[in-house]
C-alpha beads as a LAMMPS data file, in Angstrom:
LAMMPS data file: protein, C-alpha beads

239 atoms
238 bonds

1 atom types
1 bond types

-500.0 500.0 xlo xhi
-500.0 500.0 ylo yhi
-500.0 500.0 zlo zhi

Masses

1 110.0

Atoms # bond

1 1 1 46.759 222.398 -150.787
2 1 1 49.448 220.002 -149.613
3 1 1 52.939 221.266 -149.752
4 1 1 55.256 219.443 -152.144
5 1 1 58.610 218.828 -150.419
6 1 1 60.211 216.090 -152.583
7 1 1 61.532 216.233 -156.088
8 1 1 63.112 213.996 -158.657
9 1 1 65.864 215.647 -160.646
10 1 1 66.626 213.926 -163.940
11 1 1 70.383 214.154 -164.493
12 1 1 71.435 210.869 -166.164
13 1 1 71.083 211.806 -169.872
14 1 1 74.041 211.589 -172.203
15 1 1 73.721 215.138 -173.586
16 1 1 74.874 214.137 -177.051
17 1 1 73.807 217.419 -178.667
18 1 1 76.001 219.376 -176.176
19 1 1 79.207 217.759 -177.438
20 1 1 82.166 218.412 -177.288
21 1 1 81.425 219.881 -173.855
22 1 1 79.750 216.709 -172.720
23 1 1 82.751 214.678 -173.666
24 1 1 84.319 215.788 -170.391
25 1 1 81.345 216.925 -168.302
26 1 1 77.787 215.748 -167.566
27 1 1 75.303 218.119 -169.222
28 1 1 73.901 219.220 -165.901
29 1 1 77.316 220.694 -164.988
30 1 1 77.329 222.975 -168.061
31 1 1 77.440 226.535 -166.962
32 1 1 75.081 229.333 -168.031
33 1 1 75.867 232.780 -166.601
34 1 1 78.503 231.350 -164.228
35 1 1 76.185 228.753 -162.610
36 1 1 75.731 225.062 -163.467
37 1 1 72.365 224.177 -164.825
38 1 1 71.755 221.573 -162.061
39 1 1 72.523 224.160 -159.338
40 1 1 70.045 226.531 -160.893
41 1 1 67.410 223.766 -160.824
42 1 1 68.210 222.793 -157.295
43 1 1 68.119 226.464 -156.130
44 1 1 64.598 226.796 -157.688
45 1 1 63.386 223.652 -155.853
46 1 1 64.872 224.853 -152.651
47 1 1 63.075 228.184 -153.020
48 1 1 59.835 226.342 -153.664
49 1 1 60.113 224.477 -150.322
50 1 1 61.613 221.181 -151.449
51 1 1 63.511 219.562 -148.580
52 1 1 64.631 216.393 -150.347
53 1 1 65.784 215.973 -154.027
54 1 1 66.556 212.603 -155.571
55 1 1 69.117 212.943 -158.471
56 1 1 69.792 210.127 -160.831
57 1 1 73.284 209.505 -162.201
58 1 1 74.674 207.909 -165.340
59 1 1 76.907 209.936 -167.660
60 1 1 80.060 211.244 -165.853
61 1 1 78.468 210.000 -162.669
62 1 1 81.565 210.452 -160.511
63 1 1 81.953 214.074 -161.511
64 1 1 78.318 214.934 -160.761
65 1 1 78.354 212.979 -157.524
66 1 1 81.352 215.091 -156.325
67 1 1 79.751 218.259 -157.470
68 1 1 76.570 217.537 -155.516
69 1 1 78.347 216.619 -152.315
70 1 1 78.887 220.332 -151.753
71 1 1 75.106 221.113 -151.423
72 1 1 73.076 221.022 -148.182
73 1 1 69.736 222.360 -149.480
74 1 1 67.839 220.582 -150.588
75 1 1 69.142 217.361 -149.127
76 1 1 70.457 215.226 -152.012
77 1 1 69.778 211.509 -152.378
78 1 1 71.422 209.740 -155.328
79 1 1 69.760 207.161 -157.578
80 1 1 72.627 205.300 -159.202
81 1 1 72.096 204.280 -162.840
82 1 1 75.725 203.831 -163.781
83 1 1 75.096 200.278 -164.994
84 1 1 71.981 200.939 -167.109
85 1 1 70.494 204.078 -168.772
86 1 1 66.831 203.888 -167.817
87 1 1 65.516 206.992 -169.689
88 1 1 63.240 209.498 -167.855
89 1 1 60.393 207.137 -166.934
90 1 1 62.559 204.216 -165.919
91 1 1 64.728 206.401 -163.900
92 1 1 61.858 207.741 -161.792
93 1 1 60.413 204.254 -161.349
94 1 1 63.825 203.022 -160.042
95 1 1 63.787 206.008 -157.504
96 1 1 60.261 205.578 -156.169
97 1 1 61.390 204.112 -152.873
98 1 1 63.422 207.195 -152.264
99 1 1 60.607 209.562 -153.376
100 1 1 57.805 208.279 -151.088
101 1 1 54.035 208.022 -151.536
102 1 1 53.082 211.670 -152.044
103 1 1 52.994 213.825 -155.177
104 1 1 56.535 215.208 -156.158
105 1 1 58.192 217.513 -158.495
106 1 1 59.996 216.190 -161.500
107 1 1 62.557 218.517 -163.014
108 1 1 65.026 218.151 -165.810
109 1 1 68.505 218.969 -164.487
110 1 1 69.179 221.136 -167.517
111 1 1 65.933 223.099 -167.617
112 1 1 66.315 226.887 -167.157
113 1 1 64.055 229.847 -167.341
114 1 1 63.838 233.532 -166.470
115 1 1 61.194 233.978 -163.803
116 1 1 58.102 236.197 -164.276
117 1 1 56.370 237.842 -161.424
118 1 1 55.351 234.735 -159.530
119 1 1 57.795 231.817 -159.084
120 1 1 56.781 229.098 -161.544
121 1 1 57.327 226.024 -159.292
122 1 1 55.124 227.559 -156.434
123 1 1 52.400 228.261 -159.045
124 1 1 52.686 224.719 -160.508
125 1 1 52.456 223.159 -156.936
126 1 1 49.364 225.272 -156.183
127 1 1 47.741 224.265 -159.492
128 1 1 48.215 220.543 -158.912
129 1 1 44.867 218.817 -157.777
130 1 1 45.298 215.079 -157.125
131 1 1 41.518 214.656 -157.343
132 1 1 41.491 215.380 -161.038
133 1 1 45.185 215.152 -162.122
134 1 1 47.801 212.521 -162.214
135 1 1 50.411 214.888 -163.845
136 1 1 50.606 218.657 -164.127
137 1 1 53.206 220.021 -166.491
138 1 1 54.882 223.509 -166.596
139 1 1 54.390 224.656 -170.165
140 1 1 55.972 227.505 -172.136
141 1 1 54.667 229.178 -175.278
142 1 1 56.834 227.757 -178.058
143 1 1 56.960 231.034 -179.909
144 1 1 58.543 233.024 -177.121
145 1 1 61.052 230.396 -175.909
146 1 1 64.724 230.924 -176.423
147 1 1 66.682 228.275 -178.396
148 1 1 63.592 226.221 -179.294
149 1 1 62.653 225.516 -182.893
150 1 1 60.384 222.546 -182.649
151 1 1 56.651 222.167 -183.348
152 1 1 55.431 222.243 -179.780
153 1 1 54.396 219.323 -177.498
154 1 1 50.705 219.950 -176.395
155 1 1 47.375 221.585 -177.014
156 1 1 45.635 222.868 -173.886
157 1 1 41.842 223.389 -173.508
158 1 1 40.090 225.966 -171.374
159 1 1 40.251 223.782 -168.262
160 1 1 44.013 223.238 -168.657
161 1 1 43.648 219.612 -169.840
162 1 1 46.384 218.709 -172.334
163 1 1 46.371 216.712 -175.585
164 1 1 49.773 215.562 -177.004
165 1 1 50.684 217.088 -180.416
166 1 1 49.022 215.190 -183.223
167 1 1 51.425 214.225 -186.136
168 1 1 52.042 216.915 -188.720
169 1 1 50.535 219.619 -186.537
170 1 1 52.224 222.547 -184.898
171 1 1 50.900 223.325 -181.407
172 1 1 51.354 226.277 -179.037
173 1 1 52.861 224.877 -175.951
174 1 1 56.230 223.118 -175.172
175 1 1 56.985 221.153 -171.978
176 1 1 59.327 223.299 -169.967
177 1 1 61.027 220.541 -168.073
178 1 1 59.191 220.738 -164.733
179 1 1 56.097 218.859 -163.518
180 1 1 54.160 217.550 -160.476
181 1 1 53.418 213.802 -160.571
182 1 1 51.576 211.471 -158.374
183 1 1 53.460 208.204 -157.942
184 1 1 50.201 206.259 -158.469
185 1 1 50.688 206.612 -162.186
186 1 1 53.667 204.254 -161.958
187 1 1 51.615 201.444 -160.547
188 1 1 51.719 199.257 -163.618
189 1 1 54.626 200.898 -165.360
190 1 1 57.152 198.507 -167.025
191 1 1 60.480 197.542 -165.541
192 1 1 63.666 198.888 -167.229
193 1 1 64.016 201.692 -169.707
194 1 1 61.089 203.855 -170.878
195 1 1 60.285 207.508 -171.560
196 1 1 58.154 209.642 -169.190
197 1 1 56.237 210.685 -172.341
198 1 1 54.595 207.267 -172.253
199 1 1 53.045 208.234 -168.900
200 1 1 52.075 211.633 -170.217
201 1 1 50.083 210.025 -173.031
202 1 1 48.396 207.615 -170.689
203 1 1 47.371 210.385 -168.336
204 1 1 46.134 212.444 -171.343
205 1 1 43.933 209.588 -172.552
206 1 1 42.391 209.370 -169.113
207 1 1 41.780 213.116 -169.043
208 1 1 44.187 213.547 -166.115
209 1 1 47.102 215.362 -167.753
210 1 1 47.003 219.069 -167.131
211 1 1 49.239 222.033 -167.742
212 1 1 50.200 225.319 -166.091
213 1 1 51.381 228.052 -168.437
214 1 1 54.561 229.537 -167.091
215 1 1 55.406 233.190 -166.538
216 1 1 58.680 234.502 -167.801
217 1 1 60.829 233.003 -170.555
218 1 1 61.907 229.328 -171.027
219 1 1 65.319 228.709 -172.521
220 1 1 66.189 225.527 -174.337
221 1 1 69.941 225.014 -173.767
222 1 1 70.470 221.979 -176.004
223 1 1 73.645 222.794 -177.915
224 1 1 76.893 224.797 -177.188
225 1 1 75.608 227.696 -179.322
226 1 1 72.486 227.854 -177.159
227 1 1 74.547 228.788 -174.058
228 1 1 75.455 232.230 -175.438
229 1 1 71.859 232.812 -176.518
230 1 1 70.540 231.960 -172.992
231 1 1 73.213 234.241 -171.354
232 1 1 72.217 237.105 -173.691
233 1 1 68.491 236.624 -172.782
234 1 1 69.379 236.735 -169.023
235 1 1 71.456 239.839 -169.605
236 1 1 68.572 241.616 -171.434
237 1 1 66.056 240.634 -168.716
238 1 1 68.200 242.575 -166.241
239 1 1 68.406 245.699 -168.331

Bonds

1 1 1 2
2 1 2 3
3 1 3 4
4 1 4 5
5 1 5 6
6 1 6 7
7 1 7 8
8 1 8 9
9 1 9 10
10 1 10 11
11 1 11 12
12 1 12 13
13 1 13 14
14 1 14 15
15 1 15 16
16 1 16 17
17 1 17 18
18 1 18 19
19 1 19 20
20 1 20 21
21 1 21 22
22 1 22 23
23 1 23 24
24 1 24 25
25 1 25 26
26 1 26 27
27 1 27 28
28 1 28 29
29 1 29 30
30 1 30 31
31 1 31 32
32 1 32 33
33 1 33 34
34 1 34 35
35 1 35 36
36 1 36 37
37 1 37 38
38 1 38 39
39 1 39 40
40 1 40 41
41 1 41 42
42 1 42 43
43 1 43 44
44 1 44 45
45 1 45 46
46 1 46 47
47 1 47 48
48 1 48 49
49 1 49 50
50 1 50 51
51 1 51 52
52 1 52 53
53 1 53 54
54 1 54 55
55 1 55 56
56 1 56 57
57 1 57 58
58 1 58 59
59 1 59 60
60 1 60 61
61 1 61 62
62 1 62 63
63 1 63 64
64 1 64 65
65 1 65 66
66 1 66 67
67 1 67 68
68 1 68 69
69 1 69 70
70 1 70 71
71 1 71 72
72 1 72 73
73 1 73 74
74 1 74 75
75 1 75 76
76 1 76 77
77 1 77 78
78 1 78 79
79 1 79 80
80 1 80 81
81 1 81 82
82 1 82 83
83 1 83 84
84 1 84 85
85 1 85 86
86 1 86 87
87 1 87 88
88 1 88 89
89 1 89 90
90 1 90 91
91 1 91 92
92 1 92 93
93 1 93 94
94 1 94 95
95 1 95 96
96 1 96 97
97 1 97 98
98 1 98 99
99 1 99 100
100 1 100 101
101 1 101 102
102 1 102 103
103 1 103 104
104 1 104 105
105 1 105 106
106 1 106 107
107 1 107 108
108 1 108 109
109 1 109 110
110 1 110 111
111 1 111 112
112 1 112 113
113 1 113 114
114 1 114 115
115 1 115 116
116 1 116 117
117 1 117 118
118 1 118 119
119 1 119 120
120 1 120 121
121 1 121 122
122 1 122 123
123 1 123 124
124 1 124 125
125 1 125 126
126 1 126 127
127 1 127 128
128 1 128 129
129 1 129 130
130 1 130 131
131 1 131 132
132 1 132 133
133 1 133 134
134 1 134 135
135 1 135 136
136 1 136 137
137 1 137 138
138 1 138 139
139 1 139 140
140 1 140 141
141 1 141 142
142 1 142 143
143 1 143 144
144 1 144 145
145 1 145 146
146 1 146 147
147 1 147 148
148 1 148 149
149 1 149 150
150 1 150 151
151 1 151 152
152 1 152 153
153 1 153 154
154 1 154 155
155 1 155 156
156 1 156 157
157 1 157 158
158 1 158 159
159 1 159 160
160 1 160 161
161 1 161 162
162 1 162 163
163 1 163 164
164 1 164 165
165 1 165 166
166 1 166 167
167 1 167 168
168 1 168 169
169 1 169 170
170 1 170 171
171 1 171 172
172 1 172 173
173 1 173 174
174 1 174 175
175 1 175 176
176 1 176 177
177 1 177 178
178 1 178 179
179 1 179 180
180 1 180 181
181 1 181 182
182 1 182 183
183 1 183 184
184 1 184 185
185 1 185 186
186 1 186 187
187 1 187 188
188 1 188 189
189 1 189 190
190 1 190 191
191 1 191 192
192 1 192 193
193 1 193 194
194 1 194 195
195 1 195 196
196 1 196 197
197 1 197 198
198 1 198 199
199 1 199 200
200 1 200 201
201 1 201 202
202 1 202 203
203 1 203 204
204 1 204 205
205 1 205 206
206 1 206 207
207 1 207 208
208 1 208 209
209 1 209 210
210 1 210 211
211 1 211 212
212 1 212 213
213 1 213 214
214 1 214 215
215 1 215 216
216 1 216 217
217 1 217 218
218 1 218 219
219 1 219 220
220 1 220 221
221 1 221 222
222 1 222 223
223 1 223 224
224 1 224 225
225 1 225 226
226 1 226 227
227 1 227 228
228 1 228 229
229 1 229 230
230 1 230 231
231 1 231 232
232 1 232 233
233 1 233 234
234 1 234 235
235 1 235 236
236 1 236 237
237 1 237 238
238 1 238 239
């Protein structure tokens, strides 16, 4: 297994559901339990052996850039999207020259979970096999996730291969905001703005989208009300 030492941290979103907090702050700088969401994400990546993290900027970019200037680990490289919101897929495509040719972590700057016994990013990296996978997603069981009330994202077979949720169905697993991706899948991706979910679907159609079920509890901190819910879950986990 090759160590994964590079990550893309997606931090450019507008965070509209987190208003009014995001009228003055980028969503990744929202605090849960006294720590900003992006620092929690970067700490997890550092613990998983990531040496270089590329962070994209758009909403409140100056604030986020100043905040990140205080970090030394992992080493931060900025991908500036001030002029154009590129969505998740377009943002990664723009940053590919900074990410290099090897598989890398992708992590939403606002994803947060309570760890189980084994650290989830290390497990995800160990699961990734470039011979059979283009993308491996960290997945949470929808029913045990905090602050999530959707219908799930994926079905998973016995080998770990994923199928995106068919319309009108409810499925067991939700994408927990972390993945390992090979840059090869961006070879014929479009210029400009597009969602990473487009590449998830393409990998699934080729049988090369896999999942790793996470240990612990994933928390969807999408609204101001969800912050208190997440803090309560963290407090209970320490009792």
